[in-house]
N, C-alpha and C positions, 0 to 999 in steps of 0.2 A: 504493500500500500504506500503510495507516495505521501510525503509530508508536505502540507501546504506551505507555501513560501513564508519564511520568517518565523515559523512557530517552533515551540519547544517540543521535541519528540524524541526520536532516537538520537544518541549523541552524534555530533556533526561528522565524526569520522565514519559513521555508518551510512551517511547519505551521499557519498561521492564528493564531487568538487563543490566548493562553496560558491555562493552568488558573487558575481563580479561587481565591483563598485565603479563609480565614474572614473573613466580613464584607464581602467584595468585592461590588460591585454591577455593575461593568462591566469589560470586558476592556481592558487598556492594553497598551502596547508591552512586549515581552519584553526581558530584558537583552541578548539577541543583537541585537534590532532597535535598541536604543539604542546599542550598542557598535560596530555595523557601521562599518568604515572608520577605527576608532581602534586603538590598541595598548593594550588594557586589561591590568592586571596578571594574572599567574598566581599563584594561591594554592595552593602545593604543600603538601599535608598529609602530614607525615612526612618525616624526614630520614635514614633509613637508606639502604641501597644503592639500592633502587628510587626513592626520592625524590631522591637525589643524581643519578641518571641523568636524571630529568626536569628537574631544576634546571639541570644543565649544558647539556642540549640546548636548552632555551628561552632560557637566558642567552646562548648563542652566537648564537641567532637574533635577539637584540635585544629579547626580551620582558622587561618588568620583572617580576622574580620576588620574591615574598614567601614565605619559608619559615615554615610554621606548625608549631612544634616543641613536643612535650609532655614530652620527656625530655632531660636533659643529655648523654646518650650518643648522640644523633642527630647524627652528625658533619657532615651537610650544612650545618649552621649556619655552618661555617667556609668554605664554598665562595665563591670570588670572584664566582660568578654570582648569588649572593643579594644583592638590593638592600636587603632589610630582613628581620629575623627577629622573629617574634611568638611569645611563650611562651603556650601554650594549656593548658587543663585536660586531664586524661586522658580521651579520648573514650569509653573502655570503661566508665568509672565515672561520668562526668559528661557524658553526651551532650547534655543540654539546655544546660548552660553552654558546651559546645564550640560548639554551633550558634549560640548567642547571640553568641559572640565573632566567628564568621564573618559574621553579619549586621552586627555593629558595624563590621567591617572595610569592608563595602560603604559604610557611611555616612561613615567617616573616611578611607579610603584609595581608595575608588571601587569600583564593581562590577567583577568580573573573572571569570576562569575558575577554578573550584574543582576541584582534581585530587587526590583521595585516593590515597595510595600505600601505605597499610597497611590491613589488615582492620578494625582498630579505628576508624580514621577513616571508612572507607567505610561501615561499619555505622551509625555515627551520622548521617552525611550522607544515606544512603539512607532512613533512618527519617524524616527531616525534609526529604525531597527537595522536595516541593511548596512548602514554606515558603521554603527556600533559593533555589529557582528564581525567586522573585519579586525576588531581590536580585542573584543571580549567574547565570552560565552554569555548570551543574553537570555535570562530566564523569564521571558514573557512573550506574548504574541506580538506579531507585527500589526501595523495600524489597521488594516482591513478587518482583521479578526477582533482586535481590541475595541474598535468602535462598536461592535455588536453588543458588548456588555457595558462599555462606558456610557453610551448613549441609550437611555432607557426606552426611548421611542423605538430604536432598532431592536432592542431586547424583546419588546412586545411583538414586533414583526416575526422574529425567529420563533418565539413561543407559538404563534399562530401557525407557522409553516411546519413545525414539528409536532403540533397537536398536544402541546403541554398546557394544562389548565392555567389560565392567568386572568387577572381582573380585566374587565372591559376598559379600554384605554382610547383616548382621543387626543390629538395633538393640534390644537388651534394655533394658527400662526398670526392671527389678527383679532382685534376685538370684535370685528364683524362675525367671525366664526365661533366666538366664545359661546353665545347663546345656543346655537345649534348643537355644539358639543355638550353643553350642559343638559339639553333635552335628551341627548343620546345616552349619557351616563347616569343622570339622575342625582338626587341628594339623599343623604350626605355623600360627599366624595372627597377625594384627595387632590390637592394641587402639588405636583411633584416636579422636580427639575429633571430634565433629560441628562444633565451632567451634574451629579450629586455634589461634588466638592465645591463647585463654583457657587452653588446656592447656599451651601453651609457657610462658606466664607462671608457671604453677604448678610445672611439672616440668622445664623447660629443654630438652625434646625434642619432636619432632613427633608421635611415636607410640612404641609398644613392641611388640617381637616377643615372643610367648609360645609355649612348646612343650608345655605341659600345662595341665590344668584348674586346678591350684593356682596357677600363675603368672598365668593368666587372671583368676581370681577376685581375686587380690591387686591386679593392675593396674587392674581394673575398679572395685573397691571404693575404692581410694585416690582415684580421680577422682570417683566417685559421692558420696562423703561431702562433697566440696567443691561439690556441685551441678553438676558438669560433665556434659553429655550426651555419651555415648560410643557407639561402634559397634564391632562385631567384623567384621573383613574377612579374606577369603582372602588369603594371602601369594602374590604373583605371583613365582615363582622366576626368578632371572636376576641378572647382575652389575649394579652401579650404572651401568655404561656403557650399559645397556639403556634408560635413561631418555631420553625425547625431549620437547622443548618445541615446541608449535605455537602461534605468535603470529599474530593476525589483527586486521584492522580491518574492522568490519562496517558497512555502510550499507544501511538498509532491508532487512535480513535477508540481504544478499549480501556475500561476502568481496571486498574491493577490494584489499587488500594482505595477503600471507601470508609467513611467515618461520619456518623450522624449524632446530632445533639439537639436539645430543646432549649429555648430561651425561657428564663425564669423571671427576669425583671429587665425593663428597659428604662432609660433615662434620656429625655422626659418619658413619662408613662405612655404606653401604646404605640407611639410613633417615633421613639428615640433610638439611641444606640444601646446595645446590650450592656448591662452591668452585672448580670449573673446568668450563667449558662450551665447546663448539666448534660453529661453524656447519656444517651438513650438510644435504643434500637427503634428506628422509625422506618420500617420497610416500605411504607407507602410512598416515600419520596425518592427511593432508589431509581426506579425506572424513569420517572420524569426528569430526575436530576441527570441521569445519563443522556437522555434524549436532548435536553437543551444544550448540554456541553458539547455533545457530538454535532448538533445542529450549528453551533457557533464555530466549530473547528478548533476548539481550545485543546492544546496539548500541555502536559505537565499538570500543575496544581490548579484547581478551581474550587470555588465556594459558591453554592447555590442556596438562596434563602427562600423558604416557603412559609405560608401561613395556612392553617387549617380553617376552612370556612365553617362556621357553626351552623349555617343553614343546611348543608348537606354532607358535612364531614370530609369533603375533598380538600386536598392541599393545593393552593394556588401559588403560582410563582410570584415572588416579590422582586428579586434581583439576582444578578450573577456577578461574581467578582473573579477576575482572572489573575489574582494576586493573593498573597497571604492575607488572611482575615484577622479581624481584631482579637478574637478569642483563640488565636492560634496556639497558645501555650497549653490549651486543654488537650488537644490531640497529642502533643509532645509528652505531657504528663502521663498520658495513658499508653505510651509506648508506640504511638503512631507518629513518627518523627518526619513530617513532610519536608521541613527545610533540609535535613540531612539526606533524605531520599532524593530530593531535587539535585543537590550538590553532587552526590555520588553517581547519579544517573548521567548527568551532563558532563561531568569531568572524567569518570572512570568507566562509564558504560554499564554500571551495575543496575539491573532491572529491579525496581522496587517490588517488595513482596508484601502481601496482605498479612496482617496479624490481628489476633483477637484483642479486644479492649473491654474494660469493665464499664458497666452502667453505674450511674449514681455518683460520678466524680464531677466536681464543680469548678468552673472558672469564675473568679470574682474580681471585679474592678473595685479594689478597696478604697479608691478615692471617691467614687460616686455611689456605690451600693449602700453604704450606711444611710446616706441622705435619702435614697430611694425607699429604703425600708421605713424610715421615720415618716416620710410623706404618706406612704400607704397606711401605716399604723394610725396616724392621726385621722385619716379619712375612714378608718374601719375596714380597709381593704385587706389587711393581713394582721395576724397576731404577732406579737413580739417573738414568741417561740418559733413560729413558722418562718418569720423573717430571717432569723439568725441561724436556722437549721443548716444552711450550706456551710457555715463556718465550723460546725462540729463534724461534718462529713469529710471524706477525702476531697481535697481541693488544691487549687493553685491560684495564686494572686496574679493580677495583671502586671503589677509593677515591682513589688518587693518580693525578692526570692527568699 
């Protein structure tokens, strides 16, 4: 089976000659061919929770880790597993400068494995994938594939083409289209960005729930005037505990390692980021998870988020991430070490192998979860005993090891 251009799949040495860059006249050895049998550095792009999980995992495995950080609040810079920290431009606004820095690292610190852990970094790397792949092993998809999960409108299109259950979605491009889209979707509904990180930077939230046309128009317009592409999506009813993560490592279009978990608490409630997650067997999401990842053509690691619809019990697709996810340390804690799998597969050609993992192990964001528990307790949504139960069970913290 052929590997689509620019994706992570079999190690480069198994794919024949590399893609030629501008001005190239002959094929030479790929970075993977040059690095086989060595221990090249891992350039981990981003130092938030997802990046910290990758840094810790690779550091424990003896991999030299270079953290590429664009913001002072990326706390992974302080990890003992980081051998060196590089300050980089903001990839969302200065993608060309960001990529030039990564190419410079190959010249000054050596070729390595580039692992984006944020959407901003992944977008920049994917756009310049072919160029970067002449200097490093790049652990993410190229732009054509990356856009299918970075742009939530395109994600909805892939879900439809692969027959994966997903909420009804409309993408108005003007205020004139807004009313028609509202009639199509109905209320309540969600106003969501097509590119998540840009919206979060502007408004500090992932999305907004609206209950009438006035609120919809206001939420859509405030994003539209900033040039943000938005969509309107059916609200899938159900508690935040109905959220499910399907994690997978794909090789040549086939899942070789799979891992599922359930969300326990989100911050803000219902539509925020996870602050507590627990391992659980959720077989209902395995086939649709495989289908959407195959449909997008993602190779290597992917994370697919679902929510169980309380109306009919079916799991609806929420989003797809083609990079390490926020609660990534949970799988590592359970012996499913996706970062090390990725590194060994791409550098040494070692095919990842599935392993069993326990249910009932928690990932806890210790900075936000106590506040989330207190908020729910004051509202009568959880007892203190139930709120703190994850802390007495096997668990791993997001930040403090």
